[in-house]
C-alpha positions as CSV (number, residue, x, y, z in Angstrom):
1,M,0.0,0.0,0.0
2,A,1.2,3.5,-0.8
3,D,0.7,4.8,2.7
4,E,3.2,2.2,4.2
5,P,6.7,3.3,4.9
6,L,9.4,3.1,2.2
7,V,12.5,2.0,4.0
8,L,16.0,1.5,2.7
9,G,18.1,-1.1,4.7
10,I,21.9,-1.4,5.0
11,E,23.6,-4.6,6.1
12,T,27.4,-4.8,6.6
13,S,27.8,-7.0,9.5
14,C,30.2,-9.5,7.8
15,D,31.4,-10.0,4.2
16,E,28.3,-8.9,2.2
17,T,27.2,-5.4,1.5
18,G,23.4,-5.7,1.4
19,I,21.0,-3.0,0.4
20,G,17.3,-3.6,0.5
21,I,14.2,-1.5,-0.1
22,V,10.8,-2.4,1.2
23,R,7.4,-0.8,1.3
24,G,5.7,-2.3,4.4
25,H,6.3,-6.0,3.8
26,T,6.6,-5.7,0.0
27,L,10.1,-6.2,-1.3
28,L,11.1,-3.7,-4.0
29,A,14.9,-4.3,-4.2
30,N,17.5,-6.5,-2.7
31,T,21.1,-6.1,-4.0
32,I,24.2,-7.8,-2.5
33,A,27.8,-7.1,-3.2
34,S,29.8,-10.0,-1.7
35,S,33.5,-10.1,-0.9
36,V,33.5,-13.8,-0.2
37,E,35.9,-14.5,-3.1
38,E,38.5,-12.2,-1.5
39,H,38.3,-14.2,1.7
40,A,38.3,-17.7,0.2
41,R,42.1,-17.9,-0.1
42,F,42.3,-17.3,3.6
43,G,39.7,-20.0,4.5
44,G,37.6,-17.5,6.4
45,V,36.5,-13.9,6.6
46,V,39.3,-11.3,7.2
47,P,37.8,-8.3,9.0
48,E,40.0,-5.6,7.4
49,V,39.4,-7.0,3.9
50,A,35.6,-7.0,4.6
51,S,35.6,-3.4,5.8
52,R,37.5,-2.2,2.8
53,A,35.1,-4.1,0.5
54,H,32.1,-2.5,2.1
55,L,33.6,1.0,1.6
56,E,34.1,0.3,-2.1
57,A,30.7,-1.3,-2.6
58,M,28.4,0.9,-0.6
59,T,27.6,3.7,-3.0
60,P,27.2,1.5,-6.1
61,A,25.0,-1.0,-4.2
62,V,22.7,1.8,-3.0
63,E,22.4,3.3,-6.5
64,R,21.8,-0.2,-7.9
65,A,19.0,-0.9,-5.4
66,L,17.3,2.4,-6.1
67,G,17.5,1.7,-9.8
68,E,16.1,-1.8,-9.3
69,A,13.1,-0.4,-7.4
70,G,12.6,2.5,-9.8
71,L,13.0,5.1,-7.0
72,A,14.9,8.2,-6.2
73,F,16.6,9.1,-2.9
74,T,13.8,11.6,-2.2
75,D,11.3,8.8,-2.2
76,I,12.8,7.1,0.9
77,D,10.9,7.6,4.2
78,A,13.5,6.1,6.6
79,I,16.9,4.4,6.7
80,A,17.6,1.2,8.7
81,V,21.0,-0.2,9.4
82,T,22.5,-3.2,11.1
83,A,24.1,-1.6,14.3
84,G,25.2,-5.0,15.6
85,P,26.2,-7.7,16.3
86,G,29.0,-8.4,13.7
87,L,32.5,-7.4,12.8
88,A,33.3,-4.0,14.4
89,G,35.0,-2.4,11.3
90,A,32.4,-3.7,8.9
91,L,29.5,-2.5,11.1
92,L,31.2,1.0,11.3
93,V,31.1,1.3,7.5
94,G,27.4,0.6,7.3
95,V,26.4,2.7,10.4
96,A,28.4,5.7,9.1
97,A,26.9,5.4,5.6
98,A,23.4,5.2,7.1
99,K,23.9,8.3,9.3
100,A,25.1,10.2,6.2
101,Y,22.1,9.2,4.1
102,A,19.6,9.9,6.9
103,L,21.1,13.3,7.6
104,G,21.4,14.2,4.0
105,L,17.8,13.1,3.2
106,G,16.3,14.5,6.4
107,V,14.7,11.1,7.2
108,P,14.7,9.1,10.5
109,L,17.4,6.5,11.2
110,Y,16.8,3.1,12.8
111,G,19.8,1.1,14.1
112,V,18.6,-2.5,14.3
113,N,19.8,-5.9,15.6
114,H,21.2,-8.2,12.9
115,L,19.6,-11.3,14.5
116,A,16.1,-9.8,14.9
117,A,16.3,-8.7,11.3
118,H,16.8,-12.4,10.3
119,V,13.5,-13.1,12.0
120,A,11.7,-10.1,10.5
121,V,12.6,-10.9,6.9
122,D,10.4,-14.0,6.8
123,Q,7.4,-11.6,6.6
124,L,8.4,-10.7,3.0
125,E,7.5,-14.2,2.0
126,H,5.0,-15.6,4.5
127,G,3.2,-12.5,5.9
128,P,3.0,-11.2,9.5
129,L,4.7,-13.3,12.2
130,P,2.6,-15.3,14.5
131,R,2.7,-14.0,18.1
132,P,4.5,-15.5,19.7
133,C,6.8,-17.7,17.6
134,V,10.1,-19.6,18.2
135,A,12.9,-18.6,15.9
136,M,16.1,-20.6,15.4
137,L,18.9,-18.6,13.8
138,V,21.8,-20.6,12.4
139,S,24.7,-18.9,10.6
140,G,28.5,-18.6,10.5
141,G,28.5,-16.5,13.6
142,H,25.3,-17.5,15.5
143,S,23.3,-20.5,16.6
144,S,20.4,-19.1,18.7
145,L,16.9,-20.1,19.8
146,L,14.6,-17.1,20.5
147,L,11.1,-16.6,21.7
148,V,9.6,-13.8,19.7
149,P,6.4,-12.2,21.1
150,D,6.9,-9.1,19.0
151,V,9.9,-8.7,16.6
152,A,9.8,-4.9,16.8
153,R,9.8,-4.7,20.6
154,D,10.3,-8.0,22.4
155,V,12.8,-10.8,21.6
156,I,13.8,-13.2,24.3
157,S,16.9,-15.5,24.2
158,L,16.2,-19.1,25.0
159,G,19.6,-20.7,24.1
160,S,22.7,-20.2,22.0
161,T,26.0,-21.8,21.1
162,V,28.6,-22.2,23.9
163,D,31.4,-22.4,21.3
164,D,31.4,-22.7,17.5
165,A,28.3,-21.7,15.6
166,A,26.8,-24.2,13.2
167,G,28.0,-22.3,10.1
168,E,31.5,-22.0,11.6
169,A,31.6,-25.7,12.1
170,F,30.6,-26.2,8.4
171,D,33.4,-24.0,7.3
172,K,36.0,-25.8,9.4
173,V,34.9,-29.3,8.4
174,A,34.9,-28.2,4.8
175,R,38.5,-27.2,5.2
176,V,39.4,-30.6,6.7
177,L,37.7,-32.3,3.7
178,G,39.5,-30.1,1.1
179,L,36.2,-28.3,0.1
180,P,36.1,-24.6,-0.7
181,F,35.0,-21.7,1.5
182,P,32.3,-21.0,2.5
183,G,31.8,-24.6,3.5
184,G,28.0,-24.9,3.9
185,P,26.9,-25.2,0.3
186,Y,29.8,-27.5,-0.6
187,I,29.1,-29.9,2.3
188,D,25.4,-29.9,1.5
189,R,26.2,-30.8,-2.1
190,A,28.7,-33.5,-1.2
191,A,26.3,-35.0,1.3
192,R,23.8,-35.8,-1.3
193,D,26.0,-38.7,-2.5
194,G,26.8,-39.9,1.0
195,S,25.0,-41.6,4.0
196,G,24.1,-39.7,7.1
197,T,24.4,-42.8,9.1
198,A,27.8,-44.0,7.8
199,I,29.8,-42.5,10.7
200,A,28.5,-42.1,14.2
201,F,29.8,-38.6,15.0
202,P,28.9,-37.1,18.5
203,R,26.0,-34.8,19.1
204,G,27.0,-32.1,21.7
205,K,24.5,-31.1,24.4
206,Y,22.0,-33.5,22.8
207,D,20.1,-34.5,26.0
208,D,21.4,-32.0,28.6
209,G,18.0,-30.4,29.2
210,T,19.1,-26.9,28.0
211,L,18.3,-25.1,24.7
212,D,22.0,-24.3,24.1
213,F,24.2,-25.7,21.4
214,S,27.8,-26.9,21.0
215,F,29.6,-27.8,17.8
216,S,33.2,-27.6,18.6
217,G,33.5,-31.2,19.8
218,L,31.8,-32.4,16.6
219,K,34.2,-30.4,14.5
220,T,37.2,-31.9,16.3
221,A,35.7,-35.4,16.1
222,V,35.5,-35.1,12.3
223,A,39.0,-33.8,12.0
224,R,40.4,-36.7,14.1
225,W,38.4,-39.3,12.2
226,V,39.8,-38.0,8.9
227,E,43.3,-37.8,10.3
228,A,43.1,-41.4,11.6
229,R,41.9,-42.7,8.2
230,E,44.7,-40.9,6.4
231,A,47.3,-42.0,8.8
232,S,46.3,-45.7,8.3
233,G,46.4,-45.3,4.5
234,Q,42.6,-45.7,4.2
235,A,40.6,-43.7,1.8
236,V,38.3,-40.9,3.1
237,H,34.9,-41.0,1.4
238,V,34.1,-37.3,1.5
239,P,30.4,-37.7,0.7
240,D,29.9,-40.0,3.7
241,V,31.9,-37.7,6.1
242,A,29.9,-34.7,4.8
243,A,26.6,-36.4,5.2
244,S,27.3,-37.8,8.6
245,F,28.6,-34.5,9.9
246,Q,25.7,-32.6,8.4
247,E,23.2,-35.1,10.0
248,A,24.8,-34.6,13.4
249,V,24.4,-30.8,13.2
250,V,20.8,-30.8,11.9
251,D,19.7,-33.5,14.3
252,V,20.7,-31.4,17.3
253,L,19.4,-28.1,15.8
254,T,15.9,-29.5,15.0
255,R,15.7,-31.5,18.3
256,K,16.4,-28.4,20.3
257,A,14.0,-26.2,18.2
258,I,11.1,-28.6,18.7
259,A,12.0,-28.8,22.4
260,A,11.7,-25.0,22.6
261,C,8.3,-25.0,21.0
262,R,7.0,-27.7,23.4
263,R,8.5,-26.0,26.5
264,Y,6.9,-22.6,25.7
265,D,3.7,-24.1,24.1
266,V,4.4,-22.3,20.8
267,H,3.1,-23.8,17.6
268,D,5.1,-21.8,15.0
269,L,8.8,-22.3,14.3
270,L,10.8,-19.9,12.1
271,I,14.3,-20.8,10.9
272,G,16.6,-18.1,9.5
273,G,20.3,-17.4,8.9
274,G,22.6,-18.7,6.2
275,V,22.6,-22.3,7.4
276,A,18.8,-22.3,6.9
277,A,19.5,-22.7,3.2
278,N,20.8,-26.2,4.0
279,S,18.6,-28.8,2.2
280,R,18.8,-31.5,5.0
281,L,18.0,-29.0,7.7
282,R,14.9,-27.9,5.9
283,A,13.8,-31.5,5.3
284,L,14.4,-32.7,8.8
285,A,12.8,-29.6,10.3
286,Q,9.7,-30.1,8.2
287,E,9.5,-33.8,9.2
288,R,9.9,-33.1,12.9
289,C,7.5,-30.1,12.8
290,D,4.8,-32.2,11.1
291,A,5.2,-34.9,13.8
292,A,5.0,-32.4,16.6
293,G,2.1,-30.3,15.2
294,V,4.3,-27.3,14.7
295,R,4.0,-25.0,11.7
296,L,7.3,-24.3,10.0
297,R,8.4,-21.1,8.3
298,V,11.7,-20.9,6.4
299,P,12.4,-18.0,4.0
300,R,13.8,-18.8,0.5
301,P,17.6,-19.2,0.5
302,G,18.2,-15.7,-0.9
303,L,16.6,-14.2,2.2
304,C,18.3,-16.5,4.6
305,T,21.8,-15.3,4.0
306,D,22.8,-11.7,5.1
307,N,20.9,-9.1,3.1
308,G,19.6,-5.6,3.2
309,A,16.0,-6.6,2.8
310,M,15.9,-8.1,6.3
311,V,17.2,-4.8,7.8
312,A,14.7,-2.8,5.8
313,T,11.9,-5.1,6.9
314,L,12.7,-4.7,10.6
315,G,13.0,-1.0,10.1
316,S,9.6,-0.9,8.5
317,D,8.2,-2.8,11.5
318,L,9.7,-0.3,13.9
319,V,8.3,2.7,11.9
320,R,4.8,1.1,11.8
321,A,5.0,0.3,15.5
322,G,5.7,3.9,16.3
323,V,9.1,3.2,17.9
324,A,11.2,6.3,18.2
325,P,14.1,6.5,15.7
326,S,17.7,6.3,16.7
327,T,19.9,9.4,17.2
328,L,22.8,10.2,14.9
329,G,25.1,9.3,17.8
330,I,24.3,5.5,17.8
331,P,27.4,3.3,17.9
332,A,28.3,0.2,16.1
333,D,28.1,-2.6,18.7
334,S,29.9,-5.8,17.7
335,S,28.4,-7.7,20.7
336,M,24.9,-6.3,20.7
337,P,22.6,-8.7,22.7
338,I,19.6,-10.1,20.9
339,T,17.3,-8.5,23.5
340,T,18.3,-5.1,22.1
341,V,16.1,-5.0,18.9
342,H,16.6,-1.3,18.3
343,V,19.3,1.2,19.4
């Protein structure tokens, strides 16, 4: 609808410069400039490289998004930006750019939480969020379970990883197996030709009664298994290792997610973050949700990875909820807690 806010969102928490434009919950543009190829030779994201890439990509990405949406700067009603959590230098680039655009255009600025934005973006595909819902966010930096009564005002942490995030474990295991960075898509692809029950890898914190995660021990177990095979002169069947590792990860993730829904008597589960694009996670989550009578919502893969549309969507929710905008003095907070939806 024309009377809904037109919000431009800026996302620079890691290695992707994302610019999104939404009107209410209608997506008008979603452009991404990724620096992943620059990090691949290092086997992981290099913060300084990411920050410099954001500086170079910011203006062209914003102009491309406006062109895609058929809009001018003067059409924008508000600017939203990821203020945290994320890489400090990368966040600073986005926050500084957002302040400049907001000041230059004379429109309100909303500094938002990266994790809450991953929850909000599902509305672009599946409509308003049920209240409450449980959200599981799985990415290279985060593995979290959240209770979401109202994504614009109230997000409650139920559990998180105590060590490696799920996506981080995918990257590290991919390196052990000689697969490219980022590891998630390559492990998913390799696993299709393997068996998820071929190797009995451990499942950290599986039955500990908490809603927390642990993937460091699993990552180490895979590395030691591969090292032992190679030391004994035996072949390492990469598809079986990939499938068995992947199964261990998604087994724990989906088990904990269903446990959270049961514990808090919630009947809607949302999965977001880059690892939500994993085909086995989606399949097992659907299977277990069907068995538990829980409705599952997962955005399409392009909305799962970091993007500006998710930031714009949360910004739109804040505008429509009447939340006061941020000041031009907001900081970039690399360790922003999930309970802080808006700065």
